[in-house]
C-alpha positions as CSV (number, residue, x, y, z in Angstrom):
1,M,-7.8,89.8,41.2
2,A,-8.9,87.8,44.2
3,R,-7.0,84.9,42.7
4,G,-3.8,87.0,42.7
5,V,-4.3,88.0,46.4
6,A,-4.9,84.5,47.5
7,G,-1.9,83.3,45.8
8,A,0.2,86.1,47.5
9,V,-1.2,85.2,50.9
10,A,-0.5,81.6,50.3
11,E,3.1,82.3,49.3
12,V,3.7,84.5,52.3
13,L,2.1,81.9,54.6
14,A,4.2,79.1,53.2
15,W,7.5,81.2,53.7
16,W,6.2,82.2,57.1
17,A,5.6,78.5,58.2
18,G,8.7,77.3,57.1
19,L,10.9,80.0,58.5
20,T,9.0,79.8,61.7
21,A,9.7,76.1,61.9
22,V,13.5,76.7,61.3
23,W,13.5,79.2,64.0
24,T,11.8,77.0,66.5
25,V,14.3,74.3,65.6
26,L,17.3,76.6,66.1
27,I,16.3,78.2,69.3
28,S,17.8,76.7,72.4
29,R,14.8,77.5,74.8
30,A,11.2,77.7,73.5
31,D,9.4,80.2,75.7
32,T,6.5,82.4,74.6
33,L,8.6,85.4,73.9
34,E,11.1,83.6,71.9
35,L,8.3,82.1,69.8
36,A,6.6,85.4,69.4
37,V,9.9,87.3,68.2
38,G,10.6,84.4,65.8
39,A,7.1,84.5,64.3
40,G,7.5,88.1,63.9
41,A,10.8,88.0,62.3
42,A,9.7,85.2,60.0
43,L,6.8,87.2,58.9
44,L,9.0,90.0,57.9
45,A,11.4,87.6,56.1
46,A,8.5,86.0,54.4
47,C,7.3,89.3,53.0
48,A,10.9,90.2,51.8
49,A,11.2,86.7,50.2
50,R,8.0,87.2,48.2
51,G,9.3,90.7,47.1
52,A,12.7,89.4,46.1
53,R,11.0,86.5,44.1
54,R,8.8,88.9,42.3
55,A,11.7,91.2,41.6
56,A,13.8,88.3,40.1
57,D,10.8,87.4,38.0
58,R,10.8,90.7,36.0
């Protein structure tokens, strides 16, 4: 079970890092609030991407 949890965390972390990087590149002004909002939105999108991938595997 721990291996499954570690894999899930690694997948969400990879999605989050990629999506945060895209957000950072696309914004025009990188202040603290913009980065925080982008990181939060990327976390939600990463969780949705994992759920969508798991649903597609079934």
